[in-house]
All heavy atoms as TSV, in Angstrom:
chain	resi	resn	atom	element	x	y	z
A	1	LEU	N	N	15.769	17.288	46.942
A	1	LEU	CA	C	15.347	18.247	47.939
A	1	LEU	C	C	14.031	18.898	47.514
A	1	LEU	O	O	13.879	19.240	46.346
A	1	LEU	CB	C	16.381	19.357	48.101
A	1	LEU	CG	C	17.762	18.954	48.572
A	1	LEU	CD1	C	18.670	20.170	48.543
A	1	LEU	CD2	C	17.727	18.353	49.928
A	2	TRP	N	N	13.101	19.041	48.452
A	2	TRP	CA	C	11.870	19.776	48.217
A	2	TRP	C	C	12.007	21.085	48.987
A	2	TRP	O	O	12.088	21.082	50.217
A	2	TRP	CB	C	10.663	18.977	48.713
A	2	TRP	CG	C	10.314	17.828	47.834
A	2	TRP	CD1	C	11.111	16.795	47.468
A	2	TRP	CD2	C	9.065	17.608	47.203
A	2	TRP	NE1	N	10.431	15.936	46.652
A	2	TRP	CE2	C	9.175	16.402	46.480
A	2	TRP	CE3	C	7.859	18.282	47.193
A	2	TRP	CZ2	C	8.130	15.873	45.746
A	2	TRP	CZ3	C	6.812	17.752	46.470
A	2	TRP	CH2	C	6.957	16.569	45.749
A	3	ILE	N	N	12.048	22.186	48.251
A	3	ILE	CA	C	12.315	23.496	48.835
A	3	ILE	C	C	11.050	24.334	48.844
A	3	ILE	O	O	10.342	24.426	47.838
A	3	ILE	CB	C	13.432	24.218	48.050
A	3	ILE	CG1	C	14.702	23.370	48.097
A	3	ILE	CG2	C	13.672	25.615	48.593
A	3	ILE	CD1	C	15.801	23.849	47.194
A	4	ASP	N	N	10.791	24.964	49.987
A	4	ASP	CA	C	9.678	25.900	50.122
A	4	ASP	C	C	10.219	27.266	49.706
A	4	ASP	O	O	10.979	27.896	50.446
A	4	ASP	CB	C	9.185	25.915	51.564
A	4	ASP	CG	C	7.967	26.789	51.767
A	4	ASP	OD1	O	7.738	27.713	50.962
A	4	ASP	OD2	O	7.244	26.546	52.750
A	5	LYS	N	N	9.849	27.709	48.524
A	5	LYS	CA	C	10.382	28.967	47.992
A	5	LYS	C	C	9.918	30.172	48.800
A	5	LYS	O	O	10.659	31.133	48.950
A	5	LYS	CB	C	9.979	29.130	46.533
A	5	LYS	CG	C	10.644	28.139	45.613
A	5	LYS	CD	C	10.200	28.351	44.184
A	5	LYS	CE	C	10.783	27.314	43.264
A	5	LYS	NZ	N	10.314	27.491	41.885
A	6	ALA	N	N	8.704	30.133	49.317
A	6	ALA	CA	C	8.175	31.266	50.085
A	6	ALA	C	C	8.957	31.466	51.384
A	6	ALA	O	O	9.268	32.593	51.761
A	6	ALA	CB	C	6.701	31.057	50.381
A	7	ASP	N	N	9.271	30.378	52.074
A	7	ASP	CA	C	10.000	30.468	53.338
A	7	ASP	C	C	11.499	30.321	53.176
A	7	ASP	O	O	12.251	30.474	54.134
A	7	ASP	CB	C	9.501	29.397	54.321
A	7	ASP	CG	C	8.117	29.703	54.842
A	7	ASP	OD1	O	7.735	30.887	54.858
A	7	ASP	OD2	O	7.418	28.748	55.245
A	8	ARG	N	N	11.929	29.965	51.956
A	8	ARG	CA	C	13.348	29.827	51.623
A	8	ARG	C	C	14.064	28.824	52.526
A	8	ARG	O	O	15.087	29.114	53.123
A	8	ARG	CB	C	14.036	31.183	51.668
A	8	ARG	CG	C	13.388	32.181	50.731
A	8	ARG	CD	C	13.992	33.513	50.828
A	8	ARG	NE	N	15.197	33.516	49.994
A	8	ARG	CZ	C	16.050	34.491	49.969
A	8	ARG	NH1	N	15.866	35.544	50.708
A	8	ARG	NH2	N	17.101	34.428	49.193
A	9	LEU	N	N	13.476	27.617	52.612
A	9	LEU	CA	C	14.109	26.554	53.369
A	9	LEU	C	C	13.762	25.191	52.797
A	9	LEU	O	O	12.818	25.046	52.040
A	9	LEU	CB	C	13.729	26.613	54.849
A	9	LEU	CG	C	12.259	26.534	55.240
A	9	LEU	CD1	C	11.857	25.106	55.519
A	9	LEU	CD2	C	12.053	27.367	56.480
A	10	ILE	N	N	14.558	24.213	53.163
A	10	ILE	CA	C	14.344	22.844	52.698
A	10	ILE	C	C	13.273	22.210	53.583
A	10	ILE	O	O	13.433	22.143	54.794
A	10	ILE	CB	C	15.638	22.023	52.755
A	10	ILE	CG1	C	16.698	22.657	51.857
A	10	ILE	CG2	C	15.375	20.568	52.361
A	10	ILE	CD1	C	18.074	22.073	52.018
A	11	ARG	N	N	12.180	21.747	52.976
A	11	ARG	CA	C	11.089	21.114	53.723
A	11	ARG	C	C	11.252	19.603	53.810
A	11	ARG	O	O	11.018	19.011	54.854
A	11	ARG	CB	C	9.739	21.410	53.066
A	11	ARG	CG	C	9.275	22.808	53.193
A	11	ARG	CD	C	8.586	23.011	54.506
A	11	ARG	NE	N	8.095	24.374	54.535
A	11	ARG	CZ	C	7.913	25.039	55.632
A	11	ARG	NH1	N	8.136	24.477	56.792
A	11	ARG	NH2	N	7.488	26.275	55.595
A	12	TYR	N	N	11.602	18.978	52.688
A	12	TYR	CA	C	11.666	17.518	52.628
A	12	TYR	C	C	12.887	17.043	51.861
A	12	TYR	O	O	13.375	17.724	50.976
A	12	TYR	CB	C	10.421	16.942	51.921
A	12	TYR	CG	C	9.138	17.229	52.622
A	12	TYR	CD1	C	8.303	18.241	52.172
A	12	TYR	CD2	C	8.753	16.499	53.726
A	12	TYR	CE1	C	7.115	18.520	52.820
A	12	TYR	CE2	C	7.561	16.772	54.379
A	12	TYR	CZ	C	6.752	17.777	53.922
A	12	TYR	OH	O	5.577	18.050	54.572
A	13	LEU	N	N	13.305	15.843	52.198
A	13	LEU	CA	C	14.297	15.115	51.426
A	13	LEU	C	C	13.555	13.983	50.749
A	13	LEU	O	O	12.757	13.288	51.386
A	13	LEU	CB	C	15.372	14.541	52.344
A	13	LEU	CG	C	16.116	15.551	53.205
A	13	LEU	CD1	C	16.969	14.835	54.230
A	13	LEU	CD2	C	16.957	16.453	52.342
A	14	GLN	N	N	13.773	13.799	49.481
A	14	GLN	CA	C	13.128	12.709	48.745
A	14	GLN	C	C	14.111	11.561	48.629
A	14	GLN	O	O	15.228	11.737	48.160
A	14	GLN	CB	C	12.693	13.163	47.360
A	14	GLN	CG	C	11.994	12.068	46.581
A	14	GLN	CD	C	11.466	12.566	45.248
A	14	GLN	OE1	O	11.119	13.722	45.104
A	14	GLN	NE2	N	11.410	11.674	44.283
A	15	LEU	N	N	13.682	10.392	49.080
A	15	LEU	CA	C	14.532	9.217	49.006
A	15	LEU	C	C	14.295	8.476	47.704
A	15	LEU	O	O	13.163	8.371	47.244
A	15	LEU	CB	C	14.260	8.281	50.188
A	15	LEU	CG	C	14.493	8.867	51.571
A	15	LEU	CD1	C	14.235	7.809	52.628
A	15	LEU	CD2	C	15.897	9.414	51.703
A	16	ALA	N	N	15.363	7.979	47.155
A	16	ALA	CA	C	15.263	7.201	45.919
A	16	ALA	C	C	14.664	5.840	46.236
A	16	ALA	O	O	14.931	5.255	47.281
A	16	ALA	CB	C	16.640	7.035	45.300
A	17	GLY	N	N	13.840	5.373	45.347
A	17	GLY	CA	C	13.222	4.069	45.538
A	17	GLY	C	C	12.244	3.784	44.429
A	17	GLY	O	O	12.096	4.560	43.485
A	18	GLU	N	N	11.588	2.661	44.561
A	18	GLU	CA	C	10.606	2.261	43.563
A	18	GLU	C	C	9.257	2.891	43.875
A	18	GLU	O	O	8.912	3.122	45.025
A	18	GLU	CB	C	10.469	0.744	43.561
A	18	GLU	CG	C	11.745	0.030	43.191
A	18	GLU	CD	C	11.600	-1.459	43.301
A	18	GLU	OE1	O	10.466	-1.947	43.418
A	18	GLU	OE2	O	12.624	-2.144	43.267
A	19	GLY	N	N	8.486	3.157	42.833
A	19	GLY	CA	C	7.133	3.664	43.023
A	19	GLY	C	C	7.070	5.144	43.328
A	19	GLY	O	O	7.932	5.923	42.926
A	20	ALA	N	N	6.047	5.527	44.070
A	20	ALA	CA	C	5.788	6.932	44.393
A	20	ALA	C	C	6.887	7.493	45.298
A	20	ALA	O	O	7.543	6.754	46.030
A	20	ALA	CB	C	4.427	7.054	45.078
A	21	PRO	N	N	7.084	8.807	45.233
A	21	PRO	CA	C	8.128	9.428	46.053
A	21	PRO	C	C	7.918	9.213	47.550
A	21	PRO	O	O	6.803	9.188	48.035
A	21	PRO	CB	C	8.003	10.913	45.714
A	21	PRO	CG	C	7.320	10.970	44.419
A	21	PRO	CD	C	6.419	9.780	44.374
A	22	LEU	N	N	9.024	9.072	48.264
A	22	LEU	CA	C	9.027	8.946	49.707
A	22	LEU	C	C	9.721	10.176	50.263
A	22	LEU	O	O	10.874	10.439	49.918
A	22	LEU	CB	C	9.770	7.676	50.107
A	22	LEU	CG	C	9.745	7.301	51.568
A	22	LEU	CD1	C	9.812	5.793	51.707
A	22	LEU	CD2	C	10.842	7.950	52.334
A	23	LEU	N	N	9.024	10.945	51.078
A	23	LEU	CA	C	9.580	12.171	51.623
A	23	LEU	C	C	9.905	12.020	53.101
A	23	LEU	O	O	9.176	11.382	53.852
A	23	LEU	CB	C	8.588	13.329	51.458
A	23	LEU	CG	C	8.179	13.681	50.044
A	23	LEU	CD1	C	7.218	14.866	50.064
A	23	LEU	CD2	C	9.381	13.992	49.180
A	24	VAL	N	N	11.017	12.642	53.511
A	24	VAL	CA	C	11.418	12.706	54.911
A	24	VAL	C	C	11.453	14.180	55.291
A	24	VAL	O	O	12.129	14.973	54.632
A	24	VAL	CB	C	12.818	12.088	55.123
A	24	VAL	CG1	C	13.246	12.212	56.570
A	24	VAL	CG2	C	12.839	10.645	54.667
A	25	PRO	N	N	10.716	14.589	56.347
A	25	PRO	CA	C	10.749	15.986	56.761
A	25	PRO	C	C	12.160	16.397	57.192
A	25	PRO	O	O	12.799	15.699	57.990
A	25	PRO	CB	C	9.790	16.039	57.953
A	25	PRO	CG	C	8.933	14.832	57.814
A	25	PRO	CD	C	9.794	13.798	57.155
A	26	MET	N	N	12.646	17.476	56.653
A	26	MET	CA	C	13.994	17.943	56.971
A	26	MET	C	C	14.141	18.233	58.461
A	26	MET	O	O	15.207	18.035	59.038
A	26	MET	CB	C	14.314	19.196	56.136
A	26	MET	CG	C	15.712	19.670	56.268
A	26	MET	SD	S	16.856	18.456	55.604
A	26	MET	CE	C	18.404	19.232	55.995
A	27	MET	N	N	13.060	18.669	59.102
A	27	MET	CA	C	13.113	18.997	60.525
A	27	MET	C	C	13.292	17.752	61.401
A	27	MET	O	O	13.575	17.863	62.583
A	27	MET	CB	C	11.847	19.742	60.958
A	27	MET	CG	C	11.634	21.043	60.254
A	27	MET	SD	S	13.031	22.142	60.512
A	27	MET	CE	C	12.575	23.501	59.482
A	28	MET	N	N	13.130	16.572	60.816
A	28	MET	CA	C	13.300	15.315	61.554
A	28	MET	C	C	14.671	14.689	61.309
A	28	MET	O	O	14.894	13.535	61.647
A	28	MET	CB	C	12.217	14.310	61.159
A	28	MET	CG	C	10.844	14.721	61.530
A	28	MET	SD	S	10.708	14.695	63.323
A	28	MET	CE	C	8.991	15.038	63.520
A	29	THR	N	N	15.584	15.450	60.719
A	29	THR	CA	C	16.917	14.931	60.425
A	29	THR	C	C	17.982	15.781	61.100
A	29	THR	O	O	17.737	16.915	61.494
A	29	THR	CB	C	17.186	14.920	58.909
A	29	THR	OG1	O	17.165	16.260	58.424
A	29	THR	CG2	C	16.173	14.078	58.175
A	30	LYS	N	N	19.148	15.184	61.225
A	30	LYS	CA	C	20.325	15.888	61.753
A	30	LYS	C	C	21.445	15.731	60.745
A	30	LYS	O	O	21.707	14.624	60.271
A	30	LYS	CB	C	20.758	15.297	63.090
A	30	LYS	CG	C	19.753	15.477	64.190
A	30	LYS	CD	C	20.225	14.796	65.451
A	30	LYS	CE	C	19.122	14.844	66.495
A	30	LYS	NZ	N	19.462	14.045	67.675
A	31	LEU	N	N	22.103	16.828	60.431
A	31	LEU	CA	C	23.212	16.808	59.478
A	31	LEU	C	C	24.523	16.824	60.248
A	31	LEU	O	O	24.779	17.717	61.052
A	31	LEU	CB	C	23.130	18.024	58.553
A	31	LEU	CG	C	24.235	18.192	57.538
A	31	LEU	CD1	C	24.276	17.002	56.583
A	31	LEU	CD2	C	24.076	19.485	56.777
A	32	HIS	N	N	25.346	15.794	60.026
A	32	HIS	CA	C	26.674	15.704	60.618
A	32	HIS	C	C	27.675	16.005	59.508
A	32	HIS	O	O	28.079	15.110	58.763
A	32	HIS	CB	C	26.908	14.316	61.212
A	32	HIS	CG	C	25.930	13.946	62.273
A	32	HIS	ND1	N	26.023	14.407	63.570
A	32	HIS	CD2	C	24.822	13.163	62.240
A	32	HIS	CE1	C	25.021	13.919	64.287
A	32	HIS	NE2	N	24.269	13.168	63.499
A	33	ARG	N	N	28.029	17.263	59.377
A	33	ARG	CA	C	28.860	17.704	58.253
A	33	ARG	C	C	30.231	17.034	58.214
A	33	ARG	O	O	30.694	16.624	57.171
A	33	ARG	CB	C	29.033	19.216	58.292
A	33	ARG	CG	C	27.772	19.951	57.980
A	33	ARG	CD	C	28.001	21.436	58.040
A	33	ARG	NE	N	26.720	22.118	57.984
A	33	ARG	CZ	C	26.524	23.229	57.345
A	33	ARG	NH1	N	27.513	23.804	56.709
A	33	ARG	NH2	N	25.337	23.790	57.344
A	34	ARG	N	N	30.884	16.963	59.339
A	34	ARG	CA	C	32.240	16.400	59.361
A	34	ARG	C	C	32.250	14.935	58.954
A	34	ARG	O	O	33.192	14.463	58.343
A	34	ARG	CB	C	32.853	16.557	60.741
A	34	ARG	CG	C	33.178	17.992	61.059
A	34	ARG	CD	C	33.883	18.112	62.366
A	34	ARG	NE	N	34.128	19.531	62.652
A	34	ARG	CZ	C	34.679	19.967	63.743
A	34	ARG	NH1	N	35.042	19.118	64.681
A	34	ARG	NH2	N	34.859	21.249	63.921
A	35	GLN	N	N	31.207	14.214	59.325
A	35	GLN	CA	C	31.133	12.792	58.990
A	35	GLN	C	C	30.478	12.560	57.634
A	35	GLN	O	O	30.502	11.445	57.113
A	35	GLN	CB	C	30.338	12.044	60.060
A	35	GLN	CG	C	30.961	12.128	61.428
A	35	GLN	CD	C	30.028	11.620	62.515
A	35	GLN	OE1	O	28.857	11.374	62.269
A	35	GLN	NE2	N	30.554	11.492	63.718
A	36	GLY	N	N	29.882	13.598	57.066
A	36	GLY	CA	C	29.200	13.465	55.786
A	36	GLY	C	C	27.951	12.611	55.876
A	36	GLY	O	O	27.644	11.850	54.967
A	37	LYS	N	N	27.221	12.738	56.996
A	37	LYS	CA	C	26.031	11.920	57.221
A	37	LYS	C	C	24.809	12.783	57.485
A	37	LYS	O	O	24.896	13.856	58.066
A	37	LYS	CB	C	26.217	11.012	58.436
A	37	LYS	CG	C	27.211	9.927	58.268
A	37	LYS	CD	C	27.228	9.059	59.509
A	37	LYS	CE	C	28.239	7.953	59.384
A	37	LYS	NZ	N	28.256	7.111	60.592
A	38	LEU	N	N	23.682	12.254	57.068
A	38	LEU	CA	C	22.383	12.835	57.380
A	38	LEU	C	C	21.610	11.738	58.102
A	38	LEU	O	O	21.426	10.644	57.559
A	38	LEU	CB	C	21.653	13.259	56.109
A	38	LEU	CG	C	20.363	14.012	56.307
A	38	LEU	CD1	C	20.639	15.385	56.907
A	38	LEU	CD2	C	19.632	14.152	55.008
A	39	VAL	N	N	21.181	12.002	59.326
A	39	VAL	CA	C	20.568	10.982	60.167
A	39	VAL	C	C	19.132	11.356	60.501
A	39	VAL	O	O	18.850	12.498	60.871
A	39	VAL	CB	C	21.372	10.805	61.479
A	39	VAL	CG1	C	20.722	9.783	62.394
A	39	VAL	CG2	C	22.811	10.429	61.189
A	40	CYS	N	N	18.252	10.383	60.357
A	40	CYS	CA	C	16.861	10.537	60.785
A	40	CYS	C	C	16.619	9.483	61.866
A	40	CYS	O	O	16.554	8.294	61.571
A	40	CYS	CB	C	15.893	10.325	59.623
A	40	CYS	SG	S	14.168	10.391	60.136
A	41	ASP	N	N	16.520	9.931	63.116
A	41	ASP	CA	C	16.319	8.971	64.196
A	41	ASP	C	C	14.876	8.963	64.702
A	41	ASP	O	O	14.580	8.415	65.754
A	41	ASP	CB	C	17.304	9.201	65.333
A	41	ASP	CG	C	17.236	10.596	65.922
A	41	ASP	OD1	O	16.365	11.376	65.508
A	41	ASP	OD2	O	18.059	10.906	66.800
A	42	ALA	N	N	13.970	9.542	63.945
A	42	ALA	CA	C	12.553	9.540	64.322
A	42	ALA	C	C	11.928	8.154	64.140
A	42	ALA	O	O	11.019	7.777	64.875
A	42	ALA	CB	C	11.780	10.569	63.517
A	43	ILE	N	N	12.413	7.413	63.138
A	43	ILE	CA	C	11.925	6.052	62.880
A	43	ILE	C	C	13.123	5.161	62.581
A	43	ILE	O	O	14.203	5.658	62.267
A	43	ILE	CB	C	10.909	6.010	61.716
A	43	ILE	CG1	C	11.534	6.470	60.408
A	43	ILE	CG2	C	9.661	6.827	62.036
A	43	ILE	CD1	C	10.629	6.339	59.193
A	44	ASN	N	N	12.917	3.844	62.668
A	44	ASN	CA	C	14.014	2.942	62.342
A	44	ASN	C	C	13.940	2.542	60.866
A	44	ASN	O	O	12.975	2.852	60.176
A	44	ASN	CB	C	14.047	1.722	63.268
A	44	ASN	CG	C	12.823	0.864	63.150
A	44	ASN	OD1	O	12.300	0.648	62.069
A	44	ASN	ND2	N	12.363	0.354	64.286
A	45	SER	N	N	14.940	1.832	60.391
A	45	SER	CA	C	15.032	1.518	58.959
A	45	SER	C	C	13.866	0.672	58.462
A	45	SER	O	O	13.414	0.845	57.333
A	45	SER	CB	C	16.354	0.833	58.647
A	45	SER	OG	O	16.473	-0.373	59.384
A	46	ALA	N	N	13.348	-0.230	59.278
A	46	ALA	CA	C	12.223	-1.074	58.859
A	46	ALA	C	C	10.949	-0.261	58.663
A	46	ALA	O	O	10.106	-0.600	57.828
A	46	ALA	CB	C	11.984	-2.181	59.877
A	47	GLN	N	N	10.799	0.820	59.404
A	47	GLN	CA	C	9.593	1.641	59.319
A	47	GLN	C	C	9.538	2.507	58.073
A	47	GLN	O	O	8.484	3.030	57.730
A	47	GLN	CB	C	9.467	2.507	60.579
A	47	GLN	CG	C	9.188	1.696	61.819
A	47	GLN	CD	C	9.281	2.521	63.079
A	47	GLN	OE1	O	10.177	3.337	63.234
A	47	GLN	NE2	N	8.342	2.299	63.984
A	48	PHE	N	N	10.644	2.670	57.370
A	48	PHE	CA	C	10.637	3.458	56.139
A	48	PHE	C	C	9.730	2.844	55.078
A	48	PHE	O	O	9.210	3.542	54.225
A	48	PHE	CB	C	12.050	3.654	55.589
A	48	PHE	CG	C	12.761	4.830	56.177
A	48	PHE	CD1	C	13.655	4.666	57.210
A	48	PHE	CD2	C	12.529	6.109	55.702
A	48	PHE	CE1	C	14.318	5.744	57.771
A	48	PHE	CE2	C	13.174	7.205	56.253
A	48	PHE	CZ	C	14.075	7.015	57.288
A	49	ALA	N	N	9.526	1.560	55.124
A	49	ALA	CA	C	8.663	0.889	54.145
A	49	ALA	C	C	7.206	1.347	54.262
A	49	ALA	O	O	6.464	1.291	53.282
A	49	ALA	CB	C	8.747	-0.619	54.324
A	50	ASP	N	N	6.799	1.813	55.440
A	50	ASP	CA	C	5.407	2.215	55.672
A	50	ASP	C	C	5.170	3.718	55.622
A	50	ASP	O	O	4.079	4.180	55.944
A	50	ASP	CB	C	4.933	1.672	57.020
A	50	ASP	CG	C	4.922	0.157	57.051
A	50	ASP	OD1	O	4.656	-0.455	55.990
A	50	ASP	OD2	O	5.189	-0.417	58.122
A	51	VAL	N	N	6.184	4.487	55.241
A	51	VAL	CA	C	6.006	5.943	55.144
A	51	VAL	C	C	4.947	6.236	54.086
A	51	VAL	O	O	4.979	5.659	52.996
A	51	VAL	CB	C	7.341	6.638	54.777
A	51	VAL	CG1	C	7.127	8.112	54.473
A	51	VAL	CG2	C	8.351	6.470	55.887
A	52	PRO	N	N	3.979	7.119	54.381
A	52	PRO	CA	C	2.958	7.463	53.378
A	52	PRO	C	C	3.606	8.010	52.104
A	52	PRO	O	O	4.525	8.830	52.169
A	52	PRO	CB	C	2.130	8.543	54.065
A	52	PRO	CG	C	2.362	8.339	55.521
A	52	PRO	CD	C	3.760	7.819	55.642
A	53	ARG	N	N	3.127	7.548	50.965
A	53	ARG	CA	C	3.675	7.968	49.670
A	53	ARG	C	C	2.804	9.043	49.042
A	53	ARG	O	O	1.640	9.202	49.395
A	53	ARG	CB	C	3.747	6.770	48.713
A	53	ARG	CG	C	4.522	5.593	49.209
A	53	ARG	CD	C	5.994	5.920	49.313
A	53	ARG	NE	N	6.743	4.814	49.859
A	53	ARG	CZ	C	7.770	4.252	49.256
A	53	ARG	NH1	N	8.182	4.668	48.088
A	53	ARG	NH2	N	8.415	3.254	49.830
A	54	LEU	N	N	3.384	9.747	48.088
A	54	LEU	CA	C	2.667	10.793	47.363
A	54	LEU	C	C	1.938	10.197	46.173
A	54	LEU	O	O	2.401	9.229	45.571
A	54	LEU	CB	C	3.640	11.859	46.872
A	54	LEU	CG	C	4.511	12.539	47.914
A	54	LEU	CD1	C	5.376	13.589	47.249
A	54	LEU	CD2	C	3.680	13.135	49.017
A	55	SER	N	N	0.822	10.807	45.817
A	55	SER	CA	C	0.082	10.320	44.654
A	55	SER	C	C	0.653	10.879	43.347
A	55	SER	O	O	0.507	10.262	42.303
A	55	SER	CB	C	-1.399	10.679	44.777
A	55	SER	OG	O	-1.554	12.073	44.897
A	56	ALA	N	N	1.304	12.038	43.417
A	56	ALA	CA	C	1.928	12.651	42.234
A	56	ALA	C	C	3.421	12.834	42.518
A	56	ALA	O	O	3.801	13.189	43.631
A	56	ALA	CB	C	1.284	13.991	41.926
A	57	PRO	N	N	4.271	12.613	41.520
A	57	PRO	CA	C	5.714	12.688	41.756
A	57	PRO	C	C	6.272	14.102	41.926
A	57	PRO	O	O	7.388	14.265	42.396
A	57	PRO	CB	C	6.312	12.030	40.522
A	57	PRO	CG	C	5.297	12.223	39.466
A	57	PRO	CD	C	3.963	12.190	40.163
A	58	ASP	N	N	5.492	15.122	41.572
A	58	ASP	CA	C	6.031	16.484	41.593
A	58	ASP	C	C	5.258	17.465	42.465
A	58	ASP	O	O	5.523	18.666	42.415
A	58	ASP	CB	C	6.116	17.025	40.175
A	58	ASP	CG	C	4.762	17.068	39.493
A	58	ASP	OD1	O	3.815	16.432	39.994
A	58	ASP	OD2	O	4.657	17.733	38.458
A	59	GLN	N	N	4.310	16.975	43.275
A	59	GLN	CA	C	3.589	17.868	44.182
A	59	GLN	C	C	3.108	17.090	45.391
A	59	GLN	O	O	2.932	15.890	45.346
A	59	GLN	CB	C	2.412	18.542	43.480
A	59	GLN	CG	C	1.297	17.603	43.084
A	59	GLN	CD	C	0.175	18.338	42.375
A	59	GLN	OE1	O	0.328	19.478	41.959
A	59	GLN	NE2	N	-0.946	17.687	42.222
A	60	VAL	N	N	2.911	17.825	46.476
A	60	VAL	CA	C	2.406	17.227	47.701
A	60	VAL	C	C	1.160	17.998	48.125
A	60	VAL	O	O	1.152	19.226	48.134
A	60	VAL	CB	C	3.481	17.216	48.819
A	60	VAL	CG1	C	3.973	18.593	49.163
A	60	VAL	CG2	C	2.984	16.494	50.057
A	61	THR	N	N	0.096	17.279	48.433
A	61	THR	CA	C	-1.138	17.926	48.890
A	61	THR	C	C	-1.037	18.177	50.385
A	61	THR	O	O	-0.185	17.599	51.077
A	61	THR	CB	C	-2.365	17.048	48.604
A	61	THR	OG1	O	-2.269	15.858	49.386
A	61	THR	CG2	C	-2.480	16.707	47.128
A	62	LEU	N	N	-1.924	19.020	50.908
A	62	LEU	CA	C	-1.931	19.287	52.349
A	62	LEU	C	C	-2.220	18.013	53.134
A	62	LEU	O	O	-1.636	17.764	54.188
A	62	LEU	CB	C	-2.956	20.363	52.691
A	62	LEU	CG	C	-2.609	21.774	52.222
A	62	LEU	CD1	C	-3.752	22.727	52.529
A	62	LEU	CD2	C	-1.336	22.257	52.872
A	63	TYR	N	N	-3.104	17.176	52.613
A	63	TYR	CA	C	-3.429	15.913	53.269
A	63	TYR	C	C	-2.201	14.995	53.334
A	63	TYR	O	O	-1.903	14.411	54.380
A	63	TYR	CB	C	-4.583	15.220	52.532
A	63	TYR	CG	C	-4.928	13.860	53.072
A	63	TYR	CD1	C	-5.518	13.717	54.327
A	63	TYR	CD2	C	-4.654	12.713	52.338
A	63	TYR	CE1	C	-5.823	12.470	54.835
A	63	TYR	CE2	C	-4.963	11.457	52.833
A	63	TYR	CZ	C	-5.542	11.346	54.081
A	63	TYR	OH	O	-5.850	10.100	54.583
A	64	GLU	N	N	-1.496	14.879	52.211
A	64	GLU	CA	C	-0.299	14.042	52.175
A	64	GLU	C	C	0.780	14.594	53.107
A	64	GLU	O	O	1.467	13.846	53.799
A	64	GLU	CB	C	0.235	13.934	50.753
A	64	GLU	CG	C	-0.658	13.137	49.837
A	64	GLU	CD	C	-0.284	13.257	48.378
A	64	GLU	OE1	O	0.328	14.277	47.969
A	64	GLU	OE2	O	-0.611	12.320	47.625
A	65	GLU	N	N	0.914	15.907	53.117
A	65	GLU	CA	C	1.896	16.544	53.989
A	65	GLU	C	C	1.586	16.261	55.456
A	65	GLU	O	O	2.482	15.939	56.241
A	65	GLU	CB	C	1.911	18.053	53.725
A	65	GLU	CG	C	3.099	18.749	54.262
A	65	GLU	CD	C	3.222	20.173	53.741
A	65	GLU	OE1	O	2.387	20.642	52.985
A	65	GLU	OE2	O	4.223	20.799	54.137
A	66	ASP	N	N	0.310	16.345	55.827
A	66	ASP	CA	C	-0.098	16.040	57.202
A	66	ASP	C	C	0.205	14.600	57.558
A	66	ASP	O	O	0.663	14.299	58.658
A	66	ASP	CB	C	-1.581	16.320	57.404
A	66	ASP	CG	C	-1.912	17.800	57.510
A	66	ASP	OD1	O	-0.968	18.598	57.721
A	66	ASP	OD2	O	-3.090	18.143	57.380
A	67	ARG	N	N	-0.068	13.684	56.632
A	67	ARG	CA	C	0.190	12.268	56.888
A	67	ARG	C	C	1.673	11.972	57.080
A	67	ARG	O	O	2.054	11.222	57.973
A	67	ARG	CB	C	-0.376	11.413	55.750
A	67	ARG	CG	C	-1.892	11.385	55.735
A	67	ARG	CD	C	-2.440	10.455	54.678
A	67	ARG	NE	N	-1.987	9.092	54.939
A	67	ARG	CZ	C	-1.770	8.186	54.009
A	67	ARG	NH1	N	-1.962	8.473	52.743
A	67	ARG	NH2	N	-1.360	6.980	54.320
A	68	VAL	N	N	2.507	12.574	56.240
A	68	VAL	CA	C	3.962	12.359	56.345
A	68	VAL	C	C	4.474	12.929	57.664
A	68	VAL	O	O	5.223	12.274	58.385
A	68	VAL	CB	C	4.698	12.982	55.133
A	68	VAL	CG1	C	6.199	13.002	55.364
A	68	VAL	CG2	C	4.368	12.231	53.856
A	69	GLN	N	N	4.064	14.147	57.982
A	69	GLN	CA	C	4.500	14.780	59.231
A	69	GLN	C	C	4.065	13.972	60.447
A	69	GLN	O	O	4.831	13.780	61.394
A	69	GLN	CB	C	3.949	16.214	59.325
A	69	GLN	CG	C	4.514	17.168	58.335
A	69	GLN	CD	C	5.927	17.608	58.645
A	69	GLN	OE1	O	6.478	17.343	59.693
A	69	GLN	NE2	N	6.530	18.305	57.701
A	70	ALA	N	N	2.832	13.490	60.430
A	70	ALA	CA	C	2.309	12.704	61.548
A	70	ALA	C	C	3.060	11.379	61.691
A	70	ALA	O	O	3.329	10.940	62.812
A	70	ALA	CB	C	0.825	12.448	61.361
A	71	TYR	N	N	3.404	10.756	60.589
A	71	TYR	CA	C	4.108	9.479	60.641
A	71	TYR	C	C	5.470	9.636	61.327
A	71	TYR	O	O	5.857	8.812	62.140
A	71	TYR	CB	C	4.284	8.903	59.234
A	71	TYR	CG	C	4.842	7.505	59.245
A	71	TYR	CD1	C	4.015	6.412	59.431
A	71	TYR	CD2	C	6.217	7.288	59.086
A	71	TYR	CE1	C	4.534	5.116	59.460
A	71	TYR	CE2	C	6.728	6.005	59.099
A	71	TYR	CZ	C	5.890	4.928	59.286
A	71	TYR	OH	O	6.407	3.653	59.322
A	72	PHE	N	N	6.179	10.680	60.982
A	72	PHE	CA	C	7.508	10.894	61.574
A	72	PHE	C	C	7.424	11.491	62.973
A	72	PHE	O	O	8.356	11.369	63.747
A	72	PHE	CB	C	8.360	11.790	60.672
A	72	PHE	CG	C	8.935	11.066	59.508
A	72	PHE	CD1	C	8.243	10.977	58.315
A	72	PHE	CD2	C	10.172	10.454	59.592
A	72	PHE	CE1	C	8.764	10.301	57.238
A	72	PHE	CE2	C	10.709	9.776	58.518
A	72	PHE	CZ	C	9.992	9.697	57.329
A	73	GLY	N	N	6.294	12.134	63.285
A	73	GLY	CA	C	6.122	12.757	64.601
A	73	GLY	C	C	5.782	11.736	65.646
A	73	GLY	O	O	6.099	11.742	66.774
């Protein structure tokens, strides 16, 4: 989880994978608590391969954030 401490909310979910981190905007997901599922219907499974990656594993720049948001939008 990538948490925005100033706003006290979850901004991104980081998916496990090879290479640079892959982030999914939390606002683009739906949590189904009873089923124990988190669903992102903004893109399909094949499109996850093209999600913009971060250059550093522990920080996101404004440019990278814009690219990730635009991709899912």
